[in-house]
C-alpha positions as CSV (number, residue, x, y, z in Angstrom):
1,M,-89.0,12.2,-41.6
2,K,-88.7,8.8,-42.9
3,K,-85.2,7.4,-43.6
4,Y,-83.7,4.3,-45.0
5,Y,-81.9,1.7,-42.6
6,R,-80.0,-1.3,-43.3
7,C,-79.2,-4.1,-40.6
8,Y,-75.4,-4.8,-41.2
9,V,-75.8,-8.4,-40.0
10,C,-78.3,-9.8,-42.4
11,G,-79.0,-7.1,-44.8
12,D,-82.6,-6.4,-43.9
13,I,-84.1,-3.0,-45.2
14,H,-86.0,-0.8,-42.9
15,F,-88.0,2.5,-44.1
16,G,-89.2,4.7,-41.4
17,V,-88.8,7.5,-38.7
18,K,-86.2,5.5,-37.1
19,A,-84.8,2.1,-37.1
20,P,-86.1,-0.8,-35.1
21,E,-84.1,-1.5,-31.9
22,V,-84.3,-5.2,-32.8
23,C,-84.0,-6.8,-36.3
24,P,-87.0,-8.7,-37.1
25,T,-85.2,-10.9,-39.4
26,C,-82.1,-11.9,-37.5
27,L,-83.2,-10.7,-33.8
28,V,-79.7,-8.8,-33.6
29,K,-79.9,-5.7,-31.4
30,N,-79.0,-2.1,-32.5
31,A,-77.7,-3.6,-35.7
32,Y,-79.3,-0.8,-38.2
33,V,-77.2,1.9,-39.9
34,E,-78.8,4.7,-42.0
35,I,-78.3,4.4,-45.7
36,S,-79.2,6.4,-48.8
37,S,-82.4,5.6,-50.7
38,D,-80.1,4.7,-53.8
39,E,-78.3,2.0,-51.5
40,A,-81.7,0.8,-50.2
41,E,-82.9,0.2,-53.7
42,R,-79.6,-1.6,-55.1
43,T,-79.5,-3.9,-52.0
44,S,-83.0,-4.5,-51.8
45,R,-83.4,-5.9,-55.3
46,P,-83.3,-9.8,-55.5
47,T,-80.5,-11.6,-55.5
48,Q,-81.3,-15.2,-54.9
49,T,-82.7,-17.5,-57.3
50,T,-86.2,-17.6,-58.3
51,M,-89.0,-19.8,-56.8
52,T,-90.3,-22.4,-58.5
53,R,-93.9,-22.5,-59.8
54,T,-94.5,-24.8,-57.3
55,E,-93.0,-22.8,-54.4
56,F,-94.7,-19.7,-55.5
57,R,-98.1,-21.3,-55.8
58,A,-97.4,-22.9,-52.2
59,A,-96.5,-19.1,-50.8
60,I,-99.7,-17.7,-52.3
61,E,-101.8,-20.3,-51.1
62,R,-100.5,-19.8,-47.4
63,F,-100.9,-16.2,-48.0
64,A,-104.5,-16.5,-49.0
65,E,-105.3,-18.8,-46.3
66,K,-105.3,-16.1,-43.8
67,N,-107.3,-13.8,-45.8
68,E,-111.0,-13.3,-47.2
69,F,-110.0,-14.5,-50.6
70,Q,-108.2,-17.8,-52.3
71,V,-106.4,-18.6,-55.1
72,N,-108.6,-18.9,-58.3
73,A,-109.6,-22.4,-58.8
74,D,-109.3,-22.3,-62.7
75,A,-106.1,-24.0,-62.8
76,A,-105.4,-23.1,-66.6
77,K,-105.9,-19.4,-65.8
78,V,-103.6,-19.5,-62.6
79,E,-100.8,-21.3,-65.1
80,T,-101.3,-18.6,-67.7
81,L,-100.9,-16.0,-65.1
82,F,-98.0,-17.7,-63.8
83,D,-96.6,-17.3,-67.3
84,G,-96.7,-13.8,-67.0
85,I,-95.5,-13.3,-63.6
86,F,-92.8,-15.3,-64.3
87,A,-91.8,-13.6,-67.6
88,N,-91.7,-10.3,-65.8
89,E,-89.5,-11.4,-63.1
90,Q,-86.9,-12.8,-66.0
91,N,-87.3,-9.6,-67.7
92,H,-87.5,-7.0,-65.0
93,G,-86.3,-8.7,-61.9
94,L,-89.7,-9.1,-59.9
95,K,-92.9,-10.9,-60.1
96,Y,-95.0,-7.8,-61.5
97,C,-98.7,-8.3,-62.1
98,P,-99.1,-9.7,-65.8
99,C,-102.1,-7.6,-66.5
100,R,-100.7,-3.9,-65.3
101,L,-98.2,-1.7,-66.9
102,R,-94.9,-0.7,-65.1
103,T,-94.0,2.7,-64.6
104,K,-90.5,2.1,-64.8
105,D,-90.2,4.0,-61.7
106,F,-88.9,1.5,-59.4
107,N,-90.6,2.7,-56.0
108,E,-93.8,3.3,-57.8
109,D,-93.6,-0.6,-59.5
110,L,-93.1,-2.1,-56.4
111,K,-97.0,-1.5,-55.7
112,L,-97.3,-3.9,-58.7
113,V,-95.5,-6.8,-57.5
114,C,-97.5,-10.0,-56.9
115,P,-99.4,-10.1,-54.9
116,C,-100.2,-6.3,-55.1
117,N,-102.7,-4.6,-52.6
118,F,-105.8,-5.4,-54.7
119,I,-108.2,-5.3,-52.1
120,I,-108.5,-1.5,-52.4
121,H,-109.2,-1.6,-56.3
122,E,-112.6,-1.6,-57.9
123,T,-112.1,-5.0,-59.3
124,Y,-112.3,-6.2,-55.8
125,K,-113.7,-3.7,-53.2
126,G,-117.3,-3.8,-52.5
127,K,-118.0,-6.6,-54.9
128,E,-119.4,-10.1,-53.6
129,D,-117.6,-11.9,-56.6
130,G,-114.4,-9.6,-56.1
131,E,-111.0,-10.4,-57.6
132,C,-107.4,-9.1,-58.1
133,W,-106.7,-7.3,-61.0
134,C,-105.6,-10.3,-63.1
135,G,-107.9,-12.9,-61.2
136,L,-105.3,-14.7,-59.5
137,F,-106.9,-14.3,-56.2
138,I,-111.0,-14.5,-56.0
139,R,-113.1,-13.6,-52.8
140,R,-113.7,-16.7,-51.0
141,K,-117.4,-17.9,-51.0
142,K,-119.1,-17.7,-47.6
């Protein structure tokens, strides 16, 4: 049965059958303690200041570099999507996809945080010109 664990050194949250022997974040050995799902949810919510648009853009570009997709080259569209992503973060605490509706179930809505797992959806899967739900990411041209 999967459980939640928290590293008592750095606060890293792990969900699994057992805790990692070594924390992947701070590299301390045997540092995890089992916690409730409520504590995991409360402690894993963002507490740091938000990324700027420039920092977020750089992060998603680094993410896309390693994959078969790229950030959409339409700068105006990307800026409009950023407006929605950052409004969701301000209003709801996380960078939710601007074109999908939240269920208000925190665990379910984690699937909607940008970048979401769009490669399994019809808008991307099996299409030569596939894109994520909102068009922030598009399939890289071969």
